[in-house]
py3Dmol code that shows the C-alpha trace and the ligand (Angstrom):
import py3Dmol

protein = """\
ATOM      1  CA  UNK A   1    -187.548  33.965 -28.587  1.00  0.00           C
ATOM      2  CA  UNK A   2    -186.218  37.356 -29.845  1.00  0.00           C
ATOM      3  CA  UNK A   3    -188.190  40.411 -29.001  1.00  0.00           C
ATOM      4  CA  UNK A   4    -188.149  42.120 -32.351  1.00  0.00           C
ATOM      5  CA  UNK A   5    -190.280  45.345 -32.369  1.00  0.00           C
ATOM      6  CA  UNK A   6    -190.669  46.957 -35.875  1.00  0.00           C
ATOM      7  CA  UNK A   7    -190.636  50.707 -35.200  1.00  0.00           C
ATOM      8  CA  UNK A   8    -191.581  53.522 -37.566  1.00  0.00           C
ATOM      9  CA  UNK A   9    -190.449  57.109 -37.150  1.00  0.00           C
ATOM     10  CA  UNK A  10    -193.194  59.252 -38.737  1.00  0.00           C
ATOM     11  CA  UNK A  11    -191.240  62.330 -39.613  1.00  0.00           C
ATOM     12  CA  UNK A  12    -193.501  65.239 -40.564  1.00  0.00           C
ATOM     13  CA  UNK A  13    -192.728  68.041 -42.945  1.00  0.00           C
ATOM     14  CA  UNK A  14    -193.711  71.595 -42.113  1.00  0.00           C
ATOM     15  CA  UNK A  15    -197.046  72.600 -40.589  1.00  0.00           C
ATOM     16  CA  UNK A  16    -197.937  76.182 -41.455  1.00  0.00           C
ATOM     17  CA  UNK A  17    -199.581  78.503 -38.910  1.00  0.00           C
ATOM     18  CA  UNK A  18    -202.755  78.526 -41.160  1.00  0.00           C
ATOM     19  CA  UNK A  19    -202.864  74.660 -41.427  1.00  0.00           C
ATOM     20  CA  UNK A  20    -205.844  73.147 -39.560  1.00  0.00           C
ATOM     21  CA  UNK A  21    -205.631  70.016 -37.450  1.00  0.00           C
ATOM     22  CA  UNK A  22    -207.734  67.987 -39.889  1.00  0.00           C
ATOM     23  CA  UNK A  23    -205.138  68.379 -42.679  1.00  0.00           C
ATOM     24  CA  UNK A  24    -202.415  67.401 -40.243  1.00  0.00           C
ATOM     25  CA  UNK A  25    -204.337  64.336 -39.006  1.00  0.00           C
ATOM     26  CA  UNK A  26    -204.840  63.332 -42.663  1.00  0.00           C
ATOM     27  CA  UNK A  27    -201.080  63.340 -43.191  1.00  0.00           C
ATOM     28  CA  UNK A  28    -200.538  61.441 -39.902  1.00  0.00           C
ATOM     29  CA  UNK A  29    -203.113  58.743 -40.974  1.00  0.00           C
ATOM     30  CA  UNK A  30    -201.307  58.280 -44.289  1.00  0.00           C
ATOM     31  CA  UNK A  31    -198.037  57.845 -42.379  1.00  0.00           C
ATOM     32  CA  UNK A  32    -199.714  55.390 -39.890  1.00  0.00           C
ATOM     33  CA  UNK A  33    -201.102  53.243 -42.798  1.00  0.00           C
ATOM     34  CA  UNK A  34    -197.708  53.180 -44.516  1.00  0.00           C
ATOM     35  CA  UNK A  35    -196.165  52.032 -41.245  1.00  0.00           C
ATOM     36  CA  UNK A  36    -198.706  49.264 -40.988  1.00  0.00           C
ATOM     37  CA  UNK A  37    -197.894  48.135 -44.543  1.00  0.00           C
ATOM     38  CA  UNK A  38    -194.219  48.101 -43.401  1.00  0.00           C
ATOM     39  CA  UNK A  39    -195.146  45.841 -40.484  1.00  0.00           C
ATOM     40  CA  UNK A  40    -194.587  48.335 -37.800  1.00  0.00           C
ATOM     41  CA  UNK A  41    -196.005  47.675 -34.318  1.00  0.00           C
ATOM     42  CA  UNK A  42    -195.179  51.204 -32.992  1.00  0.00           C
ATOM     43  CA  UNK A  43    -195.190  54.659 -34.731  1.00  0.00           C
ATOM     44  CA  UNK A  44    -193.434  57.700 -33.265  1.00  0.00           C
ATOM     45  CA  UNK A  45    -194.774  61.156 -34.320  1.00  0.00           C
ATOM     46  CA  UNK A  46    -192.960  64.446 -33.556  1.00  0.00           C
ATOM     47  CA  UNK A  47    -193.085  66.910 -30.656  1.00  0.00           C
ATOM     48  CA  UNK A  48    -196.173  69.232 -30.962  1.00  0.00           C
ATOM     49  CA  UNK A  49    -197.113  67.094 -33.917  1.00  0.00           C
ATOM     50  CA  UNK A  50    -200.643  68.686 -34.387  1.00  0.00           C
ATOM     51  CA  UNK A  51    -199.775  72.198 -35.001  1.00  0.00           C
ATOM     52  CA  UNK A  52    -196.974  74.564 -36.261  1.00  0.00           C
ATOM     53  CA  UNK A  53    -194.172  75.147 -33.773  1.00  0.00           C
ATOM     54  CA  UNK A  54    -196.082  78.072 -32.144  1.00  0.00           C
ATOM     55  CA  UNK A  55    -193.476  78.885 -29.471  1.00  0.00           C
ATOM     56  CA  UNK A  56    -191.606  80.828 -32.240  1.00  0.00           C
ATOM     57  CA  UNK A  57    -194.469  83.417 -32.134  1.00  0.00           C
ATOM     58  CA  UNK A  58    -195.081  86.174 -29.490  1.00  0.00           C
ATOM     59  CA  UNK A  59    -198.859  85.739 -28.698  1.00  0.00           C
ATOM     60  CA  UNK A  60    -200.256  87.931 -26.089  1.00  0.00           C
ATOM     61  CA  UNK A  61    -203.913  86.921 -26.171  1.00  0.00           C
ATOM     62  CA  UNK A  62    -204.253  83.810 -23.860  1.00  0.00           C
ATOM     63  CA  UNK A  63    -207.258  82.556 -25.850  1.00  0.00           C
ATOM     64  CA  UNK A  64    -205.135  82.636 -28.975  1.00  0.00           C
ATOM     65  CA  UNK A  65    -202.344  80.818 -27.179  1.00  0.00           C
ATOM     66  CA  UNK A  66    -204.733  78.225 -25.906  1.00  0.00           C
ATOM     67  CA  UNK A  67    -206.043  77.540 -29.359  1.00  0.00           C
ATOM     68  CA  UNK A  68    -202.737  75.739 -29.992  1.00  0.00           C
ATOM     69  CA  UNK A  69    -203.241  73.378 -27.012  1.00  0.00           C
ATOM     70  CA  UNK A  70    -205.465  70.188 -26.689  1.00  0.00           C
ATOM     71  CA  UNK A  71    -208.007  70.564 -23.832  1.00  0.00           C
ATOM     72  CA  UNK A  72    -208.449  66.756 -23.742  1.00  0.00           C
ATOM     73  CA  UNK A  73    -206.760  63.644 -25.177  1.00  0.00           C
ATOM     74  CA  UNK A  74    -208.206  62.024 -27.118  1.00  0.00           C
ATOM     75  CA  UNK A  75    -210.499  64.705 -28.540  1.00  0.00           C
ATOM     76  CA  UNK A  76    -212.650  64.847 -31.778  1.00  0.00           C
ATOM     77  CA  UNK A  77    -209.708  66.089 -33.877  1.00  0.00           C
ATOM     78  CA  UNK A  78    -207.357  63.286 -32.933  1.00  0.00           C
ATOM     79  CA  UNK A  79    -209.892  60.561 -32.514  1.00  0.00           C
ATOM     80  CA  UNK A  80    -209.430  59.238 -36.159  1.00  0.00           C
ATOM     81  CA  UNK A  81    -205.815  58.651 -35.329  1.00  0.00           C
ATOM     82  CA  UNK A  82    -206.719  56.568 -32.169  1.00  0.00           C
ATOM     83  CA  UNK A  83    -209.361  54.716 -34.159  1.00  0.00           C
ATOM     84  CA  UNK A  84    -207.030  53.808 -37.028  1.00  0.00           C
ATOM     85  CA  UNK A  85    -204.305  52.844 -34.597  1.00  0.00           C
ATOM     86  CA  UNK A  86    -206.644  50.495 -32.813  1.00  0.00           C
ATOM     87  CA  UNK A  87    -207.976  48.953 -36.052  1.00  0.00           C
ATOM     88  CA  UNK A  88    -204.538  48.359 -37.310  1.00  0.00           C
ATOM     89  CA  UNK A  89    -203.145  47.190 -33.969  1.00  0.00           C
ATOM     90  CA  UNK A  90    -200.411  49.685 -33.852  1.00  0.00           C
ATOM     91  CA  UNK A  91    -199.162  51.655 -30.803  1.00  0.00           C
ATOM     92  CA  UNK A  92    -198.013  55.254 -31.067  1.00  0.00           C
ATOM     93  CA  UNK A  93    -196.099  58.136 -29.479  1.00  0.00           C
ATOM     94  CA  UNK A  94    -197.801  61.499 -29.992  1.00  0.00           C
ATOM     95  CA  UNK A  95    -196.376  64.934 -28.965  1.00  0.00           C
ATOM     96  CA  UNK A  96    -198.919  67.788 -28.316  1.00  0.00           C
ATOM     97  CA  UNK A  97    -199.479  70.882 -26.266  1.00  0.00           C
ATOM     98  CA  UNK A  98    -201.490  69.836 -23.176  1.00  0.00           C
ATOM     99  CA  UNK A  99    -204.000  72.186 -21.476  1.00  0.00           C
ATOM    100  CA  UNK A 100    -205.319  70.731 -18.269  1.00  0.00           C
ATOM    101  CA  UNK A 101    -207.021  71.687 -15.000  1.00  0.00           C
ATOM    102  CA  UNK A 102    -205.208  70.107 -12.006  1.00  0.00           C
ATOM    103  CA  UNK A 103    -204.988  71.131  -8.350  1.00  0.00           C
ATOM    104  CA  UNK A 104    -207.595  73.877  -8.938  1.00  0.00           C
ATOM    105  CA  UNK A 105    -205.644  75.653 -11.635  1.00  0.00           C
ATOM    106  CA  UNK A 106    -205.080  75.635 -15.390  1.00  0.00           C
ATOM    107  CA  UNK A 107    -201.807  74.016 -16.366  1.00  0.00           C
ATOM    108  CA  UNK A 108    -199.957  73.966 -19.790  1.00  0.00           C
ATOM    109  CA  UNK A 109    -197.308  71.388 -20.728  1.00  0.00           C
ATOM    110  CA  UNK A 110    -195.316  70.294 -23.739  1.00  0.00           C
ATOM    111  CA  UNK A 111    -196.477  66.637 -23.570  1.00  0.00           C
ATOM    112  CA  UNK A 112    -196.169  63.215 -25.184  1.00  0.00           C
ATOM    113  CA  UNK A 113    -198.316  60.156 -24.701  1.00  0.00           C
ATOM    114  CA  UNK A 114    -197.646  56.506 -25.307  1.00  0.00           C
ATOM    115  CA  UNK A 115    -200.656  54.707 -26.780  1.00  0.00           C
ATOM    116  CA  UNK A 116    -200.745  50.904 -27.009  1.00  0.00           C
ATOM    117  CA  UNK A 117    -202.118  48.703 -29.873  1.00  0.00           C
ATOM    118  CA  UNK A 118    -205.608  48.827 -28.379  1.00  0.00           C
ATOM    119  CA  UNK A 119    -205.728  52.635 -28.479  1.00  0.00           C
ATOM    120  CA  UNK A 120    -205.250  52.972 -24.691  1.00  0.00           C
ATOM    121  CA  UNK A 121    -203.173  55.695 -23.278  1.00  0.00           C
ATOM    122  CA  UNK A 122    -200.432  53.787 -21.361  1.00  0.00           C
ATOM    123  CA  UNK A 123    -198.353  56.694 -20.161  1.00  0.00           C
ATOM    124  CA  UNK A 124    -197.712  60.474 -20.335  1.00  0.00           C
ATOM    125  CA  UNK A 125    -194.527  62.514 -20.225  1.00  0.00           C
ATOM    126  CA  UNK A 126    -194.288  66.230 -19.779  1.00  0.00           C
ATOM    127  CA  UNK A 127    -191.215  68.025 -21.131  1.00  0.00           C
ATOM    128  CA  UNK A 128    -188.698  68.732 -18.352  1.00  0.00           C
ATOM    129  CA  UNK A 129    -186.006  70.745 -20.264  1.00  0.00           C
ATOM    130  CA  UNK A 130    -187.750  73.871 -21.630  1.00  0.00           C
ATOM    131  CA  UNK A 131    -185.163  75.690 -23.896  1.00  0.00           C
ATOM    132  CA  UNK A 132    -185.407  79.441 -24.936  1.00  0.00           C
ATOM    133  CA  UNK A 133    -186.742  82.253 -22.966  1.00  0.00           C
ATOM    134  CA  UNK A 134    -190.006  83.475 -21.298  1.00  0.00           C
ATOM    135  CA  UNK A 135    -189.943  87.162 -22.447  1.00  0.00           C
ATOM    136  CA  UNK A 136    -189.694  88.107 -26.081  1.00  0.00           C
ATOM    137  CA  UNK A 137    -186.044  89.059 -27.054  1.00  0.00           C
ATOM    138  CA  UNK A 138    -185.807  91.381 -30.041  1.00  0.00           C
ATOM    139  CA  UNK A 139    -182.103  90.714 -30.364  1.00  0.00           C
ATOM    140  CA  UNK A 140    -182.724  87.190 -31.362  1.00  0.00           C
ATOM    141  CA  UNK A 141    -183.132  86.083 -34.996  1.00  0.00           C
ATOM    142  CA  UNK A 142    -186.294  84.193 -33.907  1.00  0.00           C
ATOM    143  CA  UNK A 143    -188.155  83.656 -30.728  1.00  0.00           C
ATOM    144  CA  UNK A 144    -188.248  80.419 -28.806  1.00  0.00           C
ATOM    145  CA  UNK A 145    -190.830  80.969 -26.040  1.00  0.00           C
ATOM    146  CA  UNK A 146    -191.314  77.539 -24.528  1.00  0.00           C
ATOM    147  CA  UNK A 147    -190.608  78.959 -21.109  1.00  0.00           C
ATOM    148  CA  UNK A 148    -193.451  81.377 -21.690  1.00  0.00           C
ATOM    149  CA  UNK A 149    -196.116  78.951 -22.830  1.00  0.00           C
ATOM    150  CA  UNK A 150    -195.285  75.767 -20.876  1.00  0.00           C
ATOM    151  CA  UNK A 151    -194.660  74.819 -17.307  1.00  0.00           C
ATOM    152  CA  UNK A 152    -191.756  72.511 -16.538  1.00  0.00           C
ATOM    153  CA  UNK A 153    -192.873  68.860 -16.633  1.00  0.00           C
ATOM    154  CA  UNK A 154    -193.845  67.366 -13.309  1.00  0.00           C
ATOM    155  CA  UNK A 155    -193.913  63.660 -14.065  1.00  0.00           C
ATOM    156  CA  UNK A 156    -190.181  62.931 -14.048  1.00  0.00           C
ATOM    157  CA  UNK A 157    -188.817  60.374 -16.621  1.00  0.00           C
ATOM    158  CA  UNK A 158    -190.898  57.204 -16.106  1.00  0.00           C
ATOM    159  CA  UNK A 159    -190.710  53.924 -18.067  1.00  0.00           C
ATOM    160  CA  UNK A 160    -193.391  51.440 -18.994  1.00  0.00           C
ATOM    161  CA  UNK A 161    -193.282  47.763 -19.642  1.00  0.00           C
ATOM    162  CA  UNK A 162    -195.272  47.458 -22.891  1.00  0.00           C
ATOM    163  CA  UNK A 163    -194.989  46.249 -26.541  1.00  0.00           C
ATOM    164  CA  UNK A 164    -192.565  43.464 -25.321  1.00  0.00           C
ATOM    165  CA  UNK A 165    -190.052  45.816 -23.702  1.00  0.00           C
ATOM    166  CA  UNK A 166    -189.232  48.735 -21.330  1.00  0.00           C
ATOM    167  CA  UNK A 167    -190.223  51.888 -23.065  1.00  0.00           C
ATOM    168  CA  UNK A 168    -189.477  55.591 -22.061  1.00  0.00           C
ATOM    169  CA  UNK A 169    -190.232  58.931 -23.528  1.00  0.00           C
ATOM    170  CA  UNK A 170    -188.730  62.435 -23.667  1.00  0.00           C
ATOM    171  CA  UNK A 171    -189.185  65.425 -25.915  1.00  0.00           C
ATOM    172  CA  UNK A 172    -186.737  67.493 -28.026  1.00  0.00           C
ATOM    173  CA  UNK A 173    -184.340  69.536 -25.871  1.00  0.00           C
ATOM    174  CA  UNK A 174    -184.507  66.719 -23.257  1.00  0.00           C
ATOM    175  CA  UNK A 175    -182.226  64.729 -25.646  1.00  0.00           C
ATOM    176  CA  UNK A 176    -179.348  67.175 -25.071  1.00  0.00           C
ATOM    177  CA  UNK A 177    -179.132  66.439 -21.379  1.00  0.00           C
ATOM    178  CA  UNK A 178    -177.441  63.114 -20.428  1.00  0.00           C
ATOM    179  CA  UNK A 179    -179.437  62.998 -17.185  1.00  0.00           C
ATOM    180  CA  UNK A 180    -182.637  62.409 -19.272  1.00  0.00           C
ATOM    181  CA  UNK A 181    -181.276  59.069 -20.624  1.00  0.00           C
ATOM    182  CA  UNK A 182    -179.545  57.925 -17.457  1.00  0.00           C
ATOM    183  CA  UNK A 183    -182.655  58.342 -15.281  1.00  0.00           C
ATOM    184  CA  UNK A 184    -184.421  56.003 -17.708  1.00  0.00           C
ATOM    185  CA  UNK A 185    -181.320  53.858 -18.044  1.00  0.00           C
ATOM    186  CA  UNK A 186    -181.352  53.326 -14.237  1.00  0.00           C
ATOM    187  CA  UNK A 187    -184.925  51.905 -14.746  1.00  0.00           C
ATOM    188  CA  UNK A 188    -183.711  49.392 -17.405  1.00  0.00           C
ATOM    189  CA  UNK A 189    -185.154  51.265 -20.470  1.00  0.00           C
ATOM    190  CA  UNK A 190    -184.662  49.455 -23.753  1.00  0.00           C
ATOM    191  CA  UNK A 191    -186.245  51.994 -26.184  1.00  0.00           C
ATOM    192  CA  UNK A 192    -186.604  55.753 -25.671  1.00  0.00           C
ATOM    193  CA  UNK A 193    -189.108  57.585 -27.941  1.00  0.00           C
ATOM    194  CA  UNK A 194    -188.846  61.325 -28.668  1.00  0.00           C
ATOM    195  CA  UNK A 195    -190.141  63.974 -31.038  1.00  0.00           C
ATOM    196  CA  UNK A 196    -188.391  67.274 -31.836  1.00  0.00           C
ATOM    197  CA  UNK A 197    -188.753  70.618 -33.499  1.00  0.00           C
ATOM    198  CA  UNK A 198    -185.119  72.086 -33.931  1.00  0.00           C
ATOM    199  CA  UNK A 199    -184.646  75.313 -35.669  1.00  0.00           C
ATOM    200  CA  UNK A 200    -181.936  75.150 -38.354  1.00  0.00           C
ATOM    201  CA  UNK A 201    -180.565  78.552 -37.340  1.00  0.00           C
ATOM    202  CA  UNK A 202    -179.265  79.447 -33.901  1.00  0.00           C
ATOM    203  CA  UNK A 203    -181.419  82.364 -32.740  1.00  0.00           C
ATOM    204  CA  UNK A 204    -178.358  83.993 -31.167  1.00  0.00           C
ATOM    205  CA  UNK A 205    -176.273  83.643 -34.368  1.00  0.00           C
ATOM    206  CA  UNK A 206    -173.363  81.381 -35.236  1.00  0.00           C
ATOM    207  CA  UNK A 207    -173.453  77.528 -35.277  1.00  0.00           C
ATOM    208  CA  UNK A 208    -173.805  76.522 -38.919  1.00  0.00           C
ATOM    209  CA  UNK A 209    -176.644  74.182 -39.848  1.00  0.00           C
ATOM    210  CA  UNK A 210    -174.366  71.234 -40.204  1.00  0.00           C
ATOM    211  CA  UNK A 211    -173.334  71.584 -36.581  1.00  0.00           C
ATOM    212  CA  UNK A 212    -177.078  71.473 -35.661  1.00  0.00           C
ATOM    213  CA  UNK A 213    -177.444  68.136 -37.303  1.00  0.00           C
ATOM    214  CA  UNK A 214    -174.169  66.812 -35.855  1.00  0.00           C
ATOM    215  CA  UNK A 215    -175.199  67.832 -32.375  1.00  0.00           C
ATOM    216  CA  UNK A 216    -178.616  66.186 -32.822  1.00  0.00           C
ATOM    217  CA  UNK A 217    -177.128  62.776 -33.843  1.00  0.00           C
ATOM    218  CA  UNK A 218    -174.272  63.069 -31.242  1.00  0.00           C
ATOM    219  CA  UNK A 219    -176.941  63.497 -28.454  1.00  0.00           C
ATOM    220  CA  UNK A 220    -179.034  60.548 -29.791  1.00  0.00           C
ATOM    221  CA  UNK A 221    -176.117  58.225 -30.346  1.00  0.00           C
ATOM    222  CA  UNK A 222    -174.490  58.937 -27.013  1.00  0.00           C
ATOM    223  CA  UNK A 223    -177.662  58.456 -25.021  1.00  0.00           C
ATOM    224  CA  UNK A 224    -178.349  55.186 -26.797  1.00  0.00           C
ATOM    225  CA  UNK A 225    -174.798  53.818 -26.364  1.00  0.00           C
ATOM    226  CA  UNK A 226    -174.298  55.024 -22.712  1.00  0.00           C
ATOM    227  CA  UNK A 227    -177.579  53.403 -21.647  1.00  0.00           C
ATOM    228  CA  UNK A 228    -177.539  50.463 -23.998  1.00  0.00           C
ATOM    229  CA  UNK A 229    -180.959  51.361 -25.299  1.00  0.00           C
ATOM    230  CA  UNK A 230    -182.673  52.067 -28.622  1.00  0.00           C
ATOM    231  CA  UNK A 231    -183.511  55.732 -29.176  1.00  0.00           C
ATOM    232  CA  UNK A 232    -186.173  56.776 -31.782  1.00  0.00           C
ATOM    233  CA  UNK A 233    -185.962  60.467 -32.655  1.00  0.00           C
ATOM    234  CA  UNK A 234    -188.591  62.007 -35.007  1.00  0.00           C
ATOM    235  CA  UNK A 235    -188.544  65.480 -36.404  1.00  0.00           C
ATOM    236  CA  UNK A 236    -191.174  67.972 -37.451  1.00  0.00           C
ATOM    237  CA  UNK A 237    -188.973  69.248 -40.354  1.00  0.00           C
ATOM    238  CA  UNK A 238    -188.907  71.908 -43.105  1.00  0.00           C
ATOM    239  CA  UNK A 239    -189.897  75.546 -43.611  1.00  0.00           C
ATOM    240  CA  UNK A 240    -192.751  76.624 -41.328  1.00  0.00           C
ATOM    241  CA  UNK A 241    -193.811  80.262 -42.300  1.00  0.00           C
ATOM    242  CA  UNK A 242    -190.242  81.013 -43.278  1.00  0.00           C
ATOM    243  CA  UNK A 243    -188.573  79.323 -40.279  1.00  0.00           C
ATOM    244  CA  UNK A 244    -186.501  76.250 -41.163  1.00  0.00           C
ATOM    245  CA  UNK A 245    -186.505  73.118 -38.963  1.00  0.00           C
ATOM    246  CA  UNK A 246    -183.901  70.355 -39.350  1.00  0.00           C
ATOM    247  CA  UNK A 247    -184.894  66.840 -40.297  1.00  0.00           C
ATOM    248  CA  UNK A 248    -182.536  64.069 -39.573  1.00  0.00           C
ATOM    249  CA  UNK A 249    -185.053  61.694 -37.883  1.00  0.00           C
ATOM    250  CA  UNK A 250    -183.222  58.619 -36.910  1.00  0.00           C
ATOM    251  CA  UNK A 251    -183.296  55.377 -34.899  1.00  0.00           C
ATOM    252  CA  UNK A 252    -180.143  54.529 -33.018  1.00  0.00           C
ATOM    253  CA  UNK A 253    -179.449  51.085 -31.598  1.00  0.00           C
ATOM    254  CA  UNK A 254    -178.010  50.138 -28.174  1.00  0.00           C
ATOM    255  CA  UNK A 255    -174.413  50.215 -29.674  1.00  0.00           C
ATOM    256  CA  UNK A 256    -174.984  53.872 -30.555  1.00  0.00           C
ATOM    257  CA  UNK A 257    -175.105  53.052 -34.313  1.00  0.00           C
ATOM    258  CA  UNK A 258    -177.738  54.643 -36.396  1.00  0.00           C
ATOM    259  CA  UNK A 259    -179.922  51.992 -37.908  1.00  0.00           C
ATOM    260  CA  UNK A 260    -182.375  54.194 -39.817  1.00  0.00           C
ATOM    261  CA  UNK A 261    -182.119  57.831 -41.022  1.00  0.00           C
ATOM    262  CA  UNK A 262    -184.457  60.166 -42.828  1.00  0.00           C
ATOM    263  CA  UNK A 263    -183.096  61.871 -45.902  1.00  0.00           C
ATOM    264  CA  UNK A 264    -185.702  64.600 -46.590  1.00  0.00           C
ATOM    265  CA  UNK A 265    -187.415  67.529 -44.697  1.00  0.00           C
ATOM    266  CA  UNK A 266    -190.951  66.137 -45.701  1.00  0.00           C
ATOM    267  CA  UNK A 267    -193.380  63.564 -44.371  1.00  0.00           C
ATOM    268  CA  UNK A 268    -191.160  60.517 -44.380  1.00  0.00           C
ATOM    269  CA  UNK A 269    -191.195  57.202 -42.772  1.00  0.00           C
ATOM    270  CA  UNK A 270    -188.135  55.532 -41.339  1.00  0.00           C
ATOM    271  CA  UNK A 271    -188.439  51.887 -40.177  1.00  0.00           C
ATOM    272  CA  UNK A 272    -186.259  49.498 -38.292  1.00  0.00           C
ATOM    273  CA  UNK A 273    -186.601  46.038 -36.847  1.00  0.00           C
ATOM    274  CA  UNK A 274    -185.377  46.538 -33.307  1.00  0.00           C
ATOM    275  CA  UNK A 275    -184.369  43.361 -31.471  1.00  0.00           C
ATOM    276  CA  UNK A 276    -184.747  44.557 -27.796  1.00  0.00           C
ATOM    277  CA  UNK A 277    -182.601  41.676 -26.729  1.00  0.00           C
ATOM    278  CA  UNK A 278    -179.581  43.489 -28.189  1.00  0.00           C
ATOM    279  CA  UNK A 279    -179.822  45.864 -25.198  1.00  0.00           C
ATOM    280  CA  UNK A 280    -178.762  43.096 -22.807  1.00  0.00           C
ATOM    281  CA  UNK A 281    -175.109  42.894 -23.864  1.00  0.00           C
ATOM    282  CA  UNK A 282    -174.249  46.566 -23.044  1.00  0.00           C
ATOM    283  CA  UNK A 283    -176.233  46.497 -19.765  1.00  0.00           C
ATOM    284  CA  UNK A 284    -174.280  43.388 -18.724  1.00  0.00           C
ATOM    285  CA  UNK A 285    -170.804  44.605 -19.692  1.00  0.00           C
ATOM    286  CA  UNK A 286    -169.494  48.150 -20.324  1.00  0.00           C
ATOM    287  CA  UNK A 287    -172.715  49.685 -18.897  1.00  0.00           C
ATOM    288  CA  UNK A 288    -173.357  47.232 -16.066  1.00  0.00           C
ATOM    289  CA  UNK A 289    -174.500  50.114 -13.768  1.00  0.00           C
ATOM    290  CA  UNK A 290    -174.472  47.976 -10.593  1.00  0.00           C
ATOM    291  CA  UNK A 291    -170.863  46.854 -11.242  1.00  0.00           C
ATOM    292  CA  UNK A 292    -169.338  50.108 -12.449  1.00  0.00           C
ATOM    293  CA  UNK A 293    -171.154  53.186 -11.342  1.00  0.00           C
ATOM    294  CA  UNK A 294    -169.963  55.138  -8.266  1.00  0.00           C
ATOM    295  CA  UNK A 295    -172.849  57.394  -7.106  1.00  0.00           C
ATOM    296  CA  UNK A 296    -170.925  58.424  -4.038  1.00  0.00           C
ATOM    297  CA  UNK A 297    -168.889  60.650  -6.391  1.00  0.00           C
ATOM    298  CA  UNK A 298    -171.700  62.059  -8.416  1.00  0.00           C
ATOM    299  CA  UNK A 299    -173.344  64.336  -5.693  1.00  0.00           C
ATOM    300  CA  UNK A 300    -172.955  67.548  -7.679  1.00  0.00           C
ATOM    301  CA  UNK A 301    -175.252  66.286 -10.390  1.00  0.00           C
ATOM    302  CA  UNK A 302    -178.358  66.589  -8.223  1.00  0.00           C
ATOM    303  CA  UNK A 303    -177.003  68.987  -5.558  1.00  0.00           C
ATOM    304  CA  UNK A 304    -176.217  71.777  -8.039  1.00  0.00           C
ATOM    305  CA  UNK A 305    -178.099  73.478 -10.803  1.00  0.00           C
ATOM    306  CA  UNK A 306    -175.392  75.840 -12.406  1.00  0.00           C
ATOM    307  CA  UNK A 307    -171.666  75.252 -12.517  1.00  0.00           C
ATOM    308  CA  UNK A 308    -169.359  76.650  -9.756  1.00  0.00           C
ATOM    309  CA  UNK A 309    -165.830  77.081 -11.172  1.00  0.00           C
ATOM    310  CA  UNK A 310    -162.889  77.368  -8.647  1.00  0.00           C
ATOM    311  CA  UNK A 311    -162.084  80.975  -7.532  1.00  0.00           C
TER     312      UNK A 311
END
"""
ligand_1 = """\
15
ING
N -186.036 72.796 -29.874
C -184.551 72.873 -29.890
C -183.892 71.623 -29.457
O -183.412 71.425 -28.330
C -182.527 74.150 -29.247
C -183.993 74.053 -29.206
C -181.880 73.961 -30.428
C -181.865 74.376 -28.068
C -180.487 73.944 -30.543
C -180.411 74.419 -28.240
C -179.760 74.238 -29.385
O -183.629 70.806 -30.299
C -186.811 72.371 -28.926
N -188.177 72.408 -29.164
O -186.413 71.972 -27.760
"""
view = py3Dmol.view(width=600, height=400)
view.addModel(protein, "pdb")
view.setStyle({"model": 0}, {"cartoon": {"style": "trace"}})
view.addModel(ligand_1, "xyz")
view.setStyle({"model": 1}, {"stick": {}})
view.zoomTo()
view.show()
């Protein structure tokens, strides 16, 4: 019996700084219902899906920063999304800014959760690769202050057996680092879910927009192919308060081929019937890790952080 999971990527257009969560949830509910009509069993929303991409702003007042975070999950603002998903029998991935109190202190993470078709939170992931900088840099064309507003994720890259397969999660910049995919690949992952907010412009100049899109798809396709896994990558896209975010949401199969691709920078649904059994061939041939990997030669990958060129 094939394990076909119909997956929908719910790309979202821009969320302006002045937009409230209720208006965003309305848009997400419309996408969820469309996904249901398309037969989807799982919907993937973007990174930080409930608000504008606030790490582009220098915010000094902590209370103002914390207003961009969710102090609990679910909470009254997002409860309609959980209720609709449960009614429709659809699981979902949701990216949001997590404010939590753990170990006697307040913690802030760029987080994603995996919710099953009963509305139960199955798993949580906290973004490991935080790009950008911690201090405002006036030399940049725009700020990217994820290192200022979030801690590095402390949950690693777990996977979960659910929805008929082995599912994993990551967030945005994580997709640029091959280690992200391989740690999940070594756990037998069959579908990796991720959301992203990717500025169209390089804050330090250079790099044309078309290269941004090429790099995005290159990372997704390579990660999928080299770990024989589906990868579902979903954008928050479009012009947020004058700052453009790329679209290009896509679903890549275990061969690395793109099987669904967004064509706008608006709220847009992409859907694919993903046969999870397709992952088996690559895992048993070219990427049979047990037969072909040589970890005894890979020590530098975990022993070093930066590169050390020869003298
Ligand atoms: N955004 C961007 C991303 O990784 C970035 C930041 C863009 C880093 C391009 C390097 C190059 O897609 C987030 N939110 O990580």
